[in-house]
C-alpha positions in Angstrom: 0.0 0.0 0.0 1.3 3.5 -0.9 -0.1 4.9 2.4 1.4 2.3 4.7 2.3 3.5 8.2 5.8 2.4 9.2 7.0 1.5 12.6 9.7 4.1 12.4 10.5 7.1 10.2 13.4 9.6 10.8 12.7 13.2 10.3 15.4 15.1 8.4 15.1 18.6 6.9 16.7 21.7 5.6 18.7 22.5 8.8 20.4 19.1 8.7 21.2 19.5 5.0 22.5 23.0 5.5 24.8 22.0 8.4 26.1 19.0 6.5 26.7 21.1 3.5 28.7 23.6 5.6 30.9 20.8 7.0 31.5 19.2 3.5 32.4 22.6 2.1 34.9 23.1 4.9 36.8 20.0 4.0 36.9 18.9 7.7 34.6 15.9 7.3 36.3 13.6 9.8 36.7 14.2 13.6 37.1 17.9 14.3 35.5 21.0 15.8 32.0 20.1 14.8 32.3 16.9 16.9 33.5 18.9 19.9 30.5 21.2 19.6 28.1 18.3 19.4 29.8 16.6 22.4 29.5 19.7 24.5 25.9 20.5 23.5 24.7 16.9 24.1 26.4 16.7 27.5 24.8 20.0 28.4 21.4 18.6 27.4 22.0 15.6 29.7 23.1 17.9 32.6 26.7 16.5 32.7 30.1 17.9 32.1 31.6 15.7 29.4 30.6 14.0 26.2 32.7 11.7 24.0 31.1 11.0 20.6 31.5 7.6 19.0 30.8 5.8 15.8 27.6 4.1 17.1 25.8 3.0 20.2 27.6 -0.3 20.6 31.0 1.3 20.5 29.8 3.9 23.0 28.9 1.0 25.4 32.2 -0.7 24.8 34.1 2.6 25.4 32.2 3.3 28.6 33.1 -0.1 30.0 36.7 0.3 29.2 36.8 3.9 30.5 35.5 2.9 33.9 38.1 0.2 34.2 36.2 -3.0 33.4 38.7 -5.7 32.3 39.2 -9.3 31.5 37.4 -11.7 33.9 35.2 -9.0 35.5 31.5 -9.6 35.9 29.0 -7.0 34.6 25.3 -7.3 35.4 22.6 -6.4 32.9 19.2 -7.2 31.6 18.5 -10.2 29.4 15.7 -8.2 27.7 17.5 -5.8 25.4 19.2 -5.6 22.0 22.1 -8.0 22.0 24.6 -5.1 21.8 24.1 -4.5 25.5 25.7 -7.8 26.3 28.0 -7.9 23.3 29.8 -4.7 24.6 30.4 -6.4 27.9 32.1 -9.3 26.2 34.0 -7.0 23.9 35.5 -5.4 27.1 36.6 -8.9 28.2 34.0 -9.2 30.9 31.4 -11.8 31.7 27.7 -10.7 31.4 25.4 -11.9 34.2 21.7 -11.4 33.9 19.0 -10.4 36.4 15.3 -10.6 35.4 12.9 -7.8 34.6 9.7 -6.2 35.9 6.9 -7.3 33.6 5.2 -3.9 33.7 8.2 -1.7 33.0 10.3 -4.2 31.0 13.3 -2.8 32.9 15.5 -4.5 35.5 13.7 -5.7 38.6 15.6 -4.3 41.7 14.7 -7.3 43.7 16.1 -9.6 41.1 19.2 -7.4 40.9 19.8 -7.6 44.6 19.2 -11.3 44.7 21.7 -11.9 41.8 24.4 -9.7 43.5 23.8 -11.5 46.8 24.2 -14.9 45.0 27.5 -13.7 43.5 28.8 -12.4 46.9 29.0 -9.0 45.4 31.7 -10.1 42.9 30.4 -7.8 40.2 32.3 -4.8 38.8 29.6 -2.9 37.1 25.9 -2.8 36.1 24.6 -1.8 32.6 21.1 -0.4 33.3 19.0 -0.2 30.2 16.2 2.4 29.9 14.2 0.2 27.6 11.8 1.7 25.0 12.5 5.2 26.5 11.2 4.4 30.0 13.8 5.2 32.7 14.8 2.2 34.9 14.1 2.5 38.7 17.4 4.3 39.3 16.8 5.3 42.9 16.4 1.6 44.0 19.2 0.4 41.7 21.6 3.1 43.0 21.0 2.0 46.6 21.7 -1.6 45.6 24.8 -0.6 43.5 26.2 1.4 46.4 25.6 -1.5 48.8 27.6 -3.8 46.6 30.1 -1.3 45.4 29.0 -1.6 41.7 29.5 1.1 39.1 26.4 2.0 37.0 26.5 2.6 33.3 23.2 3.7 31.7 22.4 2.2 28.4 20.2 5.1 27.2 20.3 4.1 23.5 16.5 4.4 23.4 15.9 7.1 26.0 16.9 10.5 24.5 14.8 13.1 26.3 13.6 10.9 29.1 13.7 12.1 32.7 13.7 10.5 36.1 12.3 12.7 38.9 13.1 15.7 36.8 16.7 14.7 36.1 17.7 13.9 32.5 18.5 10.3 31.6 22.3 10.3 31.1 23.0 12.0 34.4 22.0 9.1 36.7 25.1 6.8 36.6 28.9 7.1 36.5 28.5 7.1 32.7 25.8 6.8 30.1 25.6 5.8 26.5 23.3 6.9 23.7 22.8 5.6 20.1 21.9 7.8 17.2 20.8 5.1 14.8 18.1 6.3 12.3 15.2 4.8 14.2 16.2 6.5 17.5 14.5 9.6 19.0 17.3 11.6 17.2 19.8 10.5 14.7 23.2 11.2 13.2 22.8 8.4 10.6 25.1 6.2 12.7 26.7 7.4 15.9 26.8 7.2 19.6 28.1 9.1 22.6 29.4 8.5 26.2 28.4 11.2 28.7 29.7 11.5 32.2 30.5 14.0 35.0 33.8 12.1 35.7 36.7 13.9 34.0 38.9 10.8 34.3 36.3 8.6 32.7 35.9 11.1 29.9 39.6 11.3 29.3 39.9 7.5 29.2 37.0 7.3 26.8 38.4 10.0 24.5 41.7 8.1 24.4 40.2 4.7 23.8 38.2 5.8 20.8 41.3 7.3 19.2 43.7 4.4 19.3 44.7 5.0 22.9 46.2 8.3 22.0 47.0 11.2 24.3 45.2 14.5 23.5 47.9 15.7 21.1 50.6 14.1 19.0 51.4 10.5 18.4 51.9 9.2 21.9 49.7 6.2 22.4 49.5 5.3 26.1 47.1 2.3 25.8 45.4 0.1 23.3 42.4 1.6 21.7 40.1 1.5 18.6 39.1 4.0 15.9 35.5 4.6 17.3 35.4 8.3 16.4 32.3 10.1 15.1 32.6 12.1 11.9 32.0 15.8 11.6 29.2 15.0 9.0 27.4 12.9 11.6 27.9 15.6 14.3 26.5 18.3 12.1 23.3 16.2 11.6 23.3 15.6 15.4 23.5 19.2 16.3 20.4 20.0 14.2 18.6 16.9 15.6 19.4 17.8 19.2 17.6 21.2 18.7 14.5 19.4 17.5 14.6 16.6 20.2 12.2 18.2 22.7 9.6 18.6 19.9 10.2 15.0 18.7 9.7 13.7 22.3 6.6 15.8 22.9 5.0 14.4 19.8 5.9 10.8 20.8 4.2 11.4 24.1 1.1 12.9 22.4 0.9 9.9 20.1 1.3 7.5 23.0 -1.6 9.1 24.8 -3.7 8.6 21.7 -2.8 4.9 21.6 -3.5 4.6 25.3 -7.0 5.9 24.7 -7.6 3.6 21.7 -6.5 0.5 23.6 -8.2 1.4 26.9 -11.1 -1.0 26.4 -9.1 -3.8 24.7 -7.3 -6.8 26.2 -3.9 -5.2 25.5 -1.6 -4.3 28.4 -0.3 -0.8 27.5 3.0 0.8 28.6 3.3 2.0 32.1 5.1 5.2 33.3 5.3 5.5 37.1 4.9 8.9 38.6 7.9 11.2 38.0 9.2 9.0 35.2 9.3 10.9 32.0 8.9 8.3 29.3 10.2 9.3 25.9 8.5 6.5 23.9 11.2 5.4 21.6 8.8 2.5 21.3 5.2 2.1 22.3 5.1 -1.6 23.4 2.1 -3.5 24.4 1.7 -7.1 25.7 -0.9 -9.3 24.1 -1.7 -13.0 24.1 -1.8 -13.4 20.3 1.1 -11.3 19.2 1.6 -12.7 15.7 -2.1 -12.5 14.9 -2.3 -8.9 16.0 0.7 -8.1 13.9 -0.8 -9.8 10.9 -4.1 -8.0 11.3 -2.3 -4.6 11.5 -0.3 -5.5 8.4 -3.6 -6.2 6.5 -4.5 -2.5 7.2 -1.1 -1.2 6.1 0.1 -0.6 9.6 3.6 -1.7 10.6 4.6 -3.1 13.9 7.8 -4.6 15.4 8.8 -7.2 18.0 11.6 -5.9 20.2 12.7 -8.5 21.2 11.5 -12.0 20.2 14.1 -13.8 22.3 16.2 -13.0 25.3 19.9 -12.4 24.9 20.7 -15.6 26.8 18.5 -17.5 24.3 20.6 -16.3 21.4 23.0 -18.9 19.9 26.0 -16.7 20.6 25.1 -16.9 24.4 24.4 -20.7 24.5 27.2 -21.1 27.0 25.4 -19.1 29.6 23.0 -20.8 32.0 20.3 -18.2 33.0 17.0 -18.2 34.7 14.9 -15.2 33.6 11.3 -16.5 33.4 9.7 -13.0 33.3 11.8 -11.9 30.4 11.3 -15.1 28.6 7.5 -14.8 29.1 7.3 -11.2 27.7 9.4 -12.1 24.7 6.3 -14.0 23.4 3.9 -11.1 24.2 5.5 -7.8 23.2 4.5 -5.9 20.1 5.6 -2.3 19.3 3.2 0.0 17.5 4.0 3.2 15.5 4.5 6.2 17.8 7.1 8.2 16.0 6.8 12.0 15.5 6.5 11.7 11.7 2.9 10.4 12.1 0.4 13.1 11.3 -2.9 13.5 13.0 -4.8 11.4 10.5 -2.2 8.6 10.6 -2.2 8.3 14.4 -6.0 8.4 14.3 -6.1 5.6 11.8 -3.8 3.5 13.9 -6.0 4.0 16.9 -9.2 3.2 15.0 -7.8 0.0 13.6 -6.6 -1.1 17.0 -10.0 -0.3 18.6 -12.3 -1.6 15.9 -10.6 -4.0 13.5 -8.1 -6.0 15.6 -8.9 -8.9 17.8 -6.6 -8.8 20.9 -6.4 -11.6 23.4 -5.2 -10.9 27.0 -1.6 -11.9 27.8 -0.8 -14.3 30.6 0.8 -12.7 33.7 3.8 -13.9 35.6 2.7 -16.4 38.2 3.8 -16.3 41.8 6.1 -19.2 41.1 7.8 -17.4 38.3 8.4 -14.3 40.4 9.8 -16.5 43.2 12.3 -18.0 40.7 13.1 -14.5 39.4 14.0 -13.2 42.8 15.6 -16.4 44.1 
């Protein structure tokens, strides 16, 4: 259908083109002053002192882990319900990922499961990569208390959470470091790109060196091993324009999410939750249903795209077959989650059409909820 509604659609315009043109005409298209400006502006937006731009979100995560001192043989706790890059970055840093289960309502780490996992490992965990999945901040207050108790460093995986807030504080300012992705489907884009933000000058210096072959600030003195994970000036130029538009993008996502809430209010779908004082930025609007594939097929028949993020847990991926994990809540929701179009490129007629089809044309079965026995296993 020519009028299909896609699950994602980046918005790029004249400002992005103009800024990119200026950079191209300058001849400084690789790393340079434009990147420094973007790093500074994005860090300011997160309420922190330092930003180190990278080539993508995965390299940002890898860089952050290296910058805080994670090394071979360390353990790093994270969620099993995320894009595989979250765990891959841990392995790239030479560490061992360990998984704690999730809250079925928020899809983020369950603090009780985190505490139980750390207790079972006698606190032998170096860091925790906390994912703000779909744009909803994780319960950082509870997780911070647990991290402090076990002397664990927190890295925020905010790849999907640009513009989200937690009790008024921007996501990106809630851990020792935070990482964002600027892939085209994200709340803002640089085409490909990522960034590490932090208030810790030492972490920032380590990150800046690691992404530039372990080089010191100037010259050809390389003090450690590193990669070429640098962002280009072309990407940074796009990012600076997108950053200015980010508040409007997020506001439109929230408006679209409210419309979907209303459309689904009398159906069997479990709609996204946003606890008080959690500023959801709705990278995805993800529901739980009992007949996920049928709902997706029915939407497709009406020209409406949807997506499954994610159909299997990280520990159920073949690349992680060597890890023995119990995460029954995450495994349950993998069979139930379905993401609906919520992006800011939707006009009023399109979001109305999505809502009408969901309300009147789609048969939705209720999802099963985690049983008491499942929750006991999760927090065992």
